[in-house]
N, C-alpha and C positions, 0 to 999 in steps of 0.2 A: 496436642497443639505443638509440642516440640518436634514430633515427626513431621508435621505439616511445615513448620518453619525450616527444617532441614531440606524438605522436598522442594520448597519454593526457592531456597538458597541455591540448591543444585540446578533448578530451572533457570535462575538468573544467570548463573555461570555458563550453562549450556547455550542459552540464547545469545549471550555475548560472544560466544565462540563461533557463531555462524558467519559465513563469508559474504552474504548478500541479504537484501531485504526479502527476496523470495525464500531463501533458506530459513530466515528468521520466522517468516509467516508459517512455513511448513512445520517448523519446530514447535510453534505455538499450538497449532491445531492437533498435532499428534500428542503433545504433552498434556493437553486439556483432557483427552480421552482417558488418560491414566491418572489424572489428578482430581478432577471434580466429580464427586459422587453422583452416580446415575447417568453419566455421560457415555453414550455409545458412538456418537459421531460429533464432529466439530468443524466449524468453518469460520473464516474471517470474511466479512462483507464490507464493501466500501460503497458509499452512496455519495454522488457528486451533484450538488445543486438540487437536492431532493428529487432528482429525476433519473439519473443514470446509476444503475446498481451493478456492481461486479463482485465476483468471488475469487480473489487472488490465491486463496489457499483453502483446501478442504481435505478432510481425512477419508472421504468416501464420495462416490458419484451421487449418492442420495442428497448430499448437501447442496450440490449445484441445482438439482431438480427442485428442491424446496425453495431455494433462493429465487429461482426462475418464476415460481408461483407468485412471490411477492411482486416481481416485475410485471407479470402478466395481469394481475388483478389490481395493481397499484395500491395494495394494502398489506399490512403486516407490521411487526414490531420495528423493523428497520426503516419502514416508510414514514412512520410518525412518532411512535411512543419513545423510541430510544433517543430522539433528539432532546427530550425533556427529562427522561429518567435514566439513571445509571444501570438499573436492572429491570428486566421485564420477564415475568414467568407465565408460561401457558401450561397449566397443570394437566389439562385434558383436552386435547385437540378436538375430540368428538363432540364436546359441548361448548367450545370456545365461541363467544358471541361478539367479541370486539372486532374480529376480522373473519367473518363467516366464510367468505369464498376462499380465502387463503387457507383457513383451517380445514375446510372440506377437502381441498386438494392435498394438503399435507397428510390427512388421514388416508386418502387414496394411495399415497406414496408409502404408507406404513409408519408414519410418525405419530407417536402417542402423546408426547409432551416436548416442550422446548423451553430453554432458558437462555436469555440474551443479555449481554453486557455491553455497555458503551465503552469503547476504547478511546475515542476522541470525538469532539464536535468542534469544527472550525467553520463558523458561518453556517452555510447550508450544506457543508460536507460532513459526512459521518463515517466513523470506523466502528465496527461491531464484532464481537465474538459471539457466535451462535452455537449453542449446544443442543443436541437432540437425543431422544431415546425412543425406541419403538414401544415402550410401555407408558401407559398413563400414570400420572403422579409419581414419576421416577425421580423428580427433583424436589428436594426437601429444603428446609431452612438452612441446614448444614451445607447443602449444595450451593445455595446463594452466598453464604458467608465465605466458603472456600473459593467459589467462582469469582467473587469480587476481589479477593486478594490475588488470585491468579491473573485476572484481567488487568489489575494494576501493574503487576510485573510485566505482563505482555505488552501493555501500552508503552511502558518505559523502554523495553527492548525494541519495539517497533519504531519509536521515535529516534532512538540512538542509531538504529540501522539505517534509517532514512537520512539522518545527518551525515553519517559516514559516506553513504552513497552520493549525497550532494557534494561533499568535499572532494570525493574522488573524481566526480565529473568536472568540478571546477578546476582541479589540478590538471586533469587531462585536457581540458579546453585551453588552459594557460600554456601548457607544453606544446599543444598543437599549433597555437597561434605563434608561439616563439619559434617553432621549426619553420613555419611559413615565412616569418620575417627573415630568418636566416637565409633561406633560399633566395628571397628577393634581394637581400643585401648583397649576396655573392653574385647573383646574376647581373644586377644593374649597378653594382658599386655605389650603393646608397646607404644612408644611416638607418638605424633602427626606427627612429621616429618617422622617417620618410617611407620606410617599408610598411609600417603600421598604417600610414595614411593611404597607401596604395590599396591595402586590404580593406580599409574602411570605405573607400570610394567604390571599390568593386562590390562590396556588400550593399551599399546604397543604390548603385546603378542597376543591380540585378535583383534587388529586393530579396536578398538572401542573407541568412544569419551569418555573422562574422565567422563563427566557428566552422560553418559549412564552406565558406570561401577558403578557409585555411586547410581544408582537407587535402591530403596528398593528391597531387595531380591537378588540383584546381588552380594552383599558381600559374599553370601554363596558359590560363585564360586571361591573365592580367596582361597589360600592354607589353609587347615584346621590344618596342623601340627603346633606345636609351632614355633613361629617366633623369632629368636634371632637377635640382632643388626648386627651380621656378615652376615646374609642373605640379608641385605638391603643395604649394602655398596658396 
């Protein structure tokens, strides 16, 4: 247990050091293979509105193919069970009865067993960590216990990475709008509030997001005639 605690501590520090959400997800799947007993392949799946499923990170192409089977047959642990349960184990794909079409396809692909963990559920959106082995009964109670601890660390790292990405986008948006305001203020000799009003009006008139109006070069599409305060009020 002490070794596991040290391993998970190292994992947390490693994931915190990643530069992006994508890097964090790749770190999660590759670390899972070396951490959770029985795991040969791993992937992170995201389901939106219980309809659209994607796999933003996988340790092997096999994972993408297995996830596609869940999409094709509209059945599998990520389609329903993981919305209600934190852990779902498929001990032997060859005799799995809960999702027979998905299981049959997984067997064709060479998957013998599967272990899935809920990373998050927000309304009808789901994030899951899926672990695979080519052997039947590869995942034990120990695999579940270790995997649950691993998934908890992974979920925290994933949430932190997404928050950092959102903050970075927000700062970038603010800076971009500030630069656009500065260009308009210099060009038309107007105040900051007036420049923001010009950008807002351009956004409304063109049905374009404000940040897109503020993109470099887009300011040239704003009125070129001298702008007076009366035009902006």
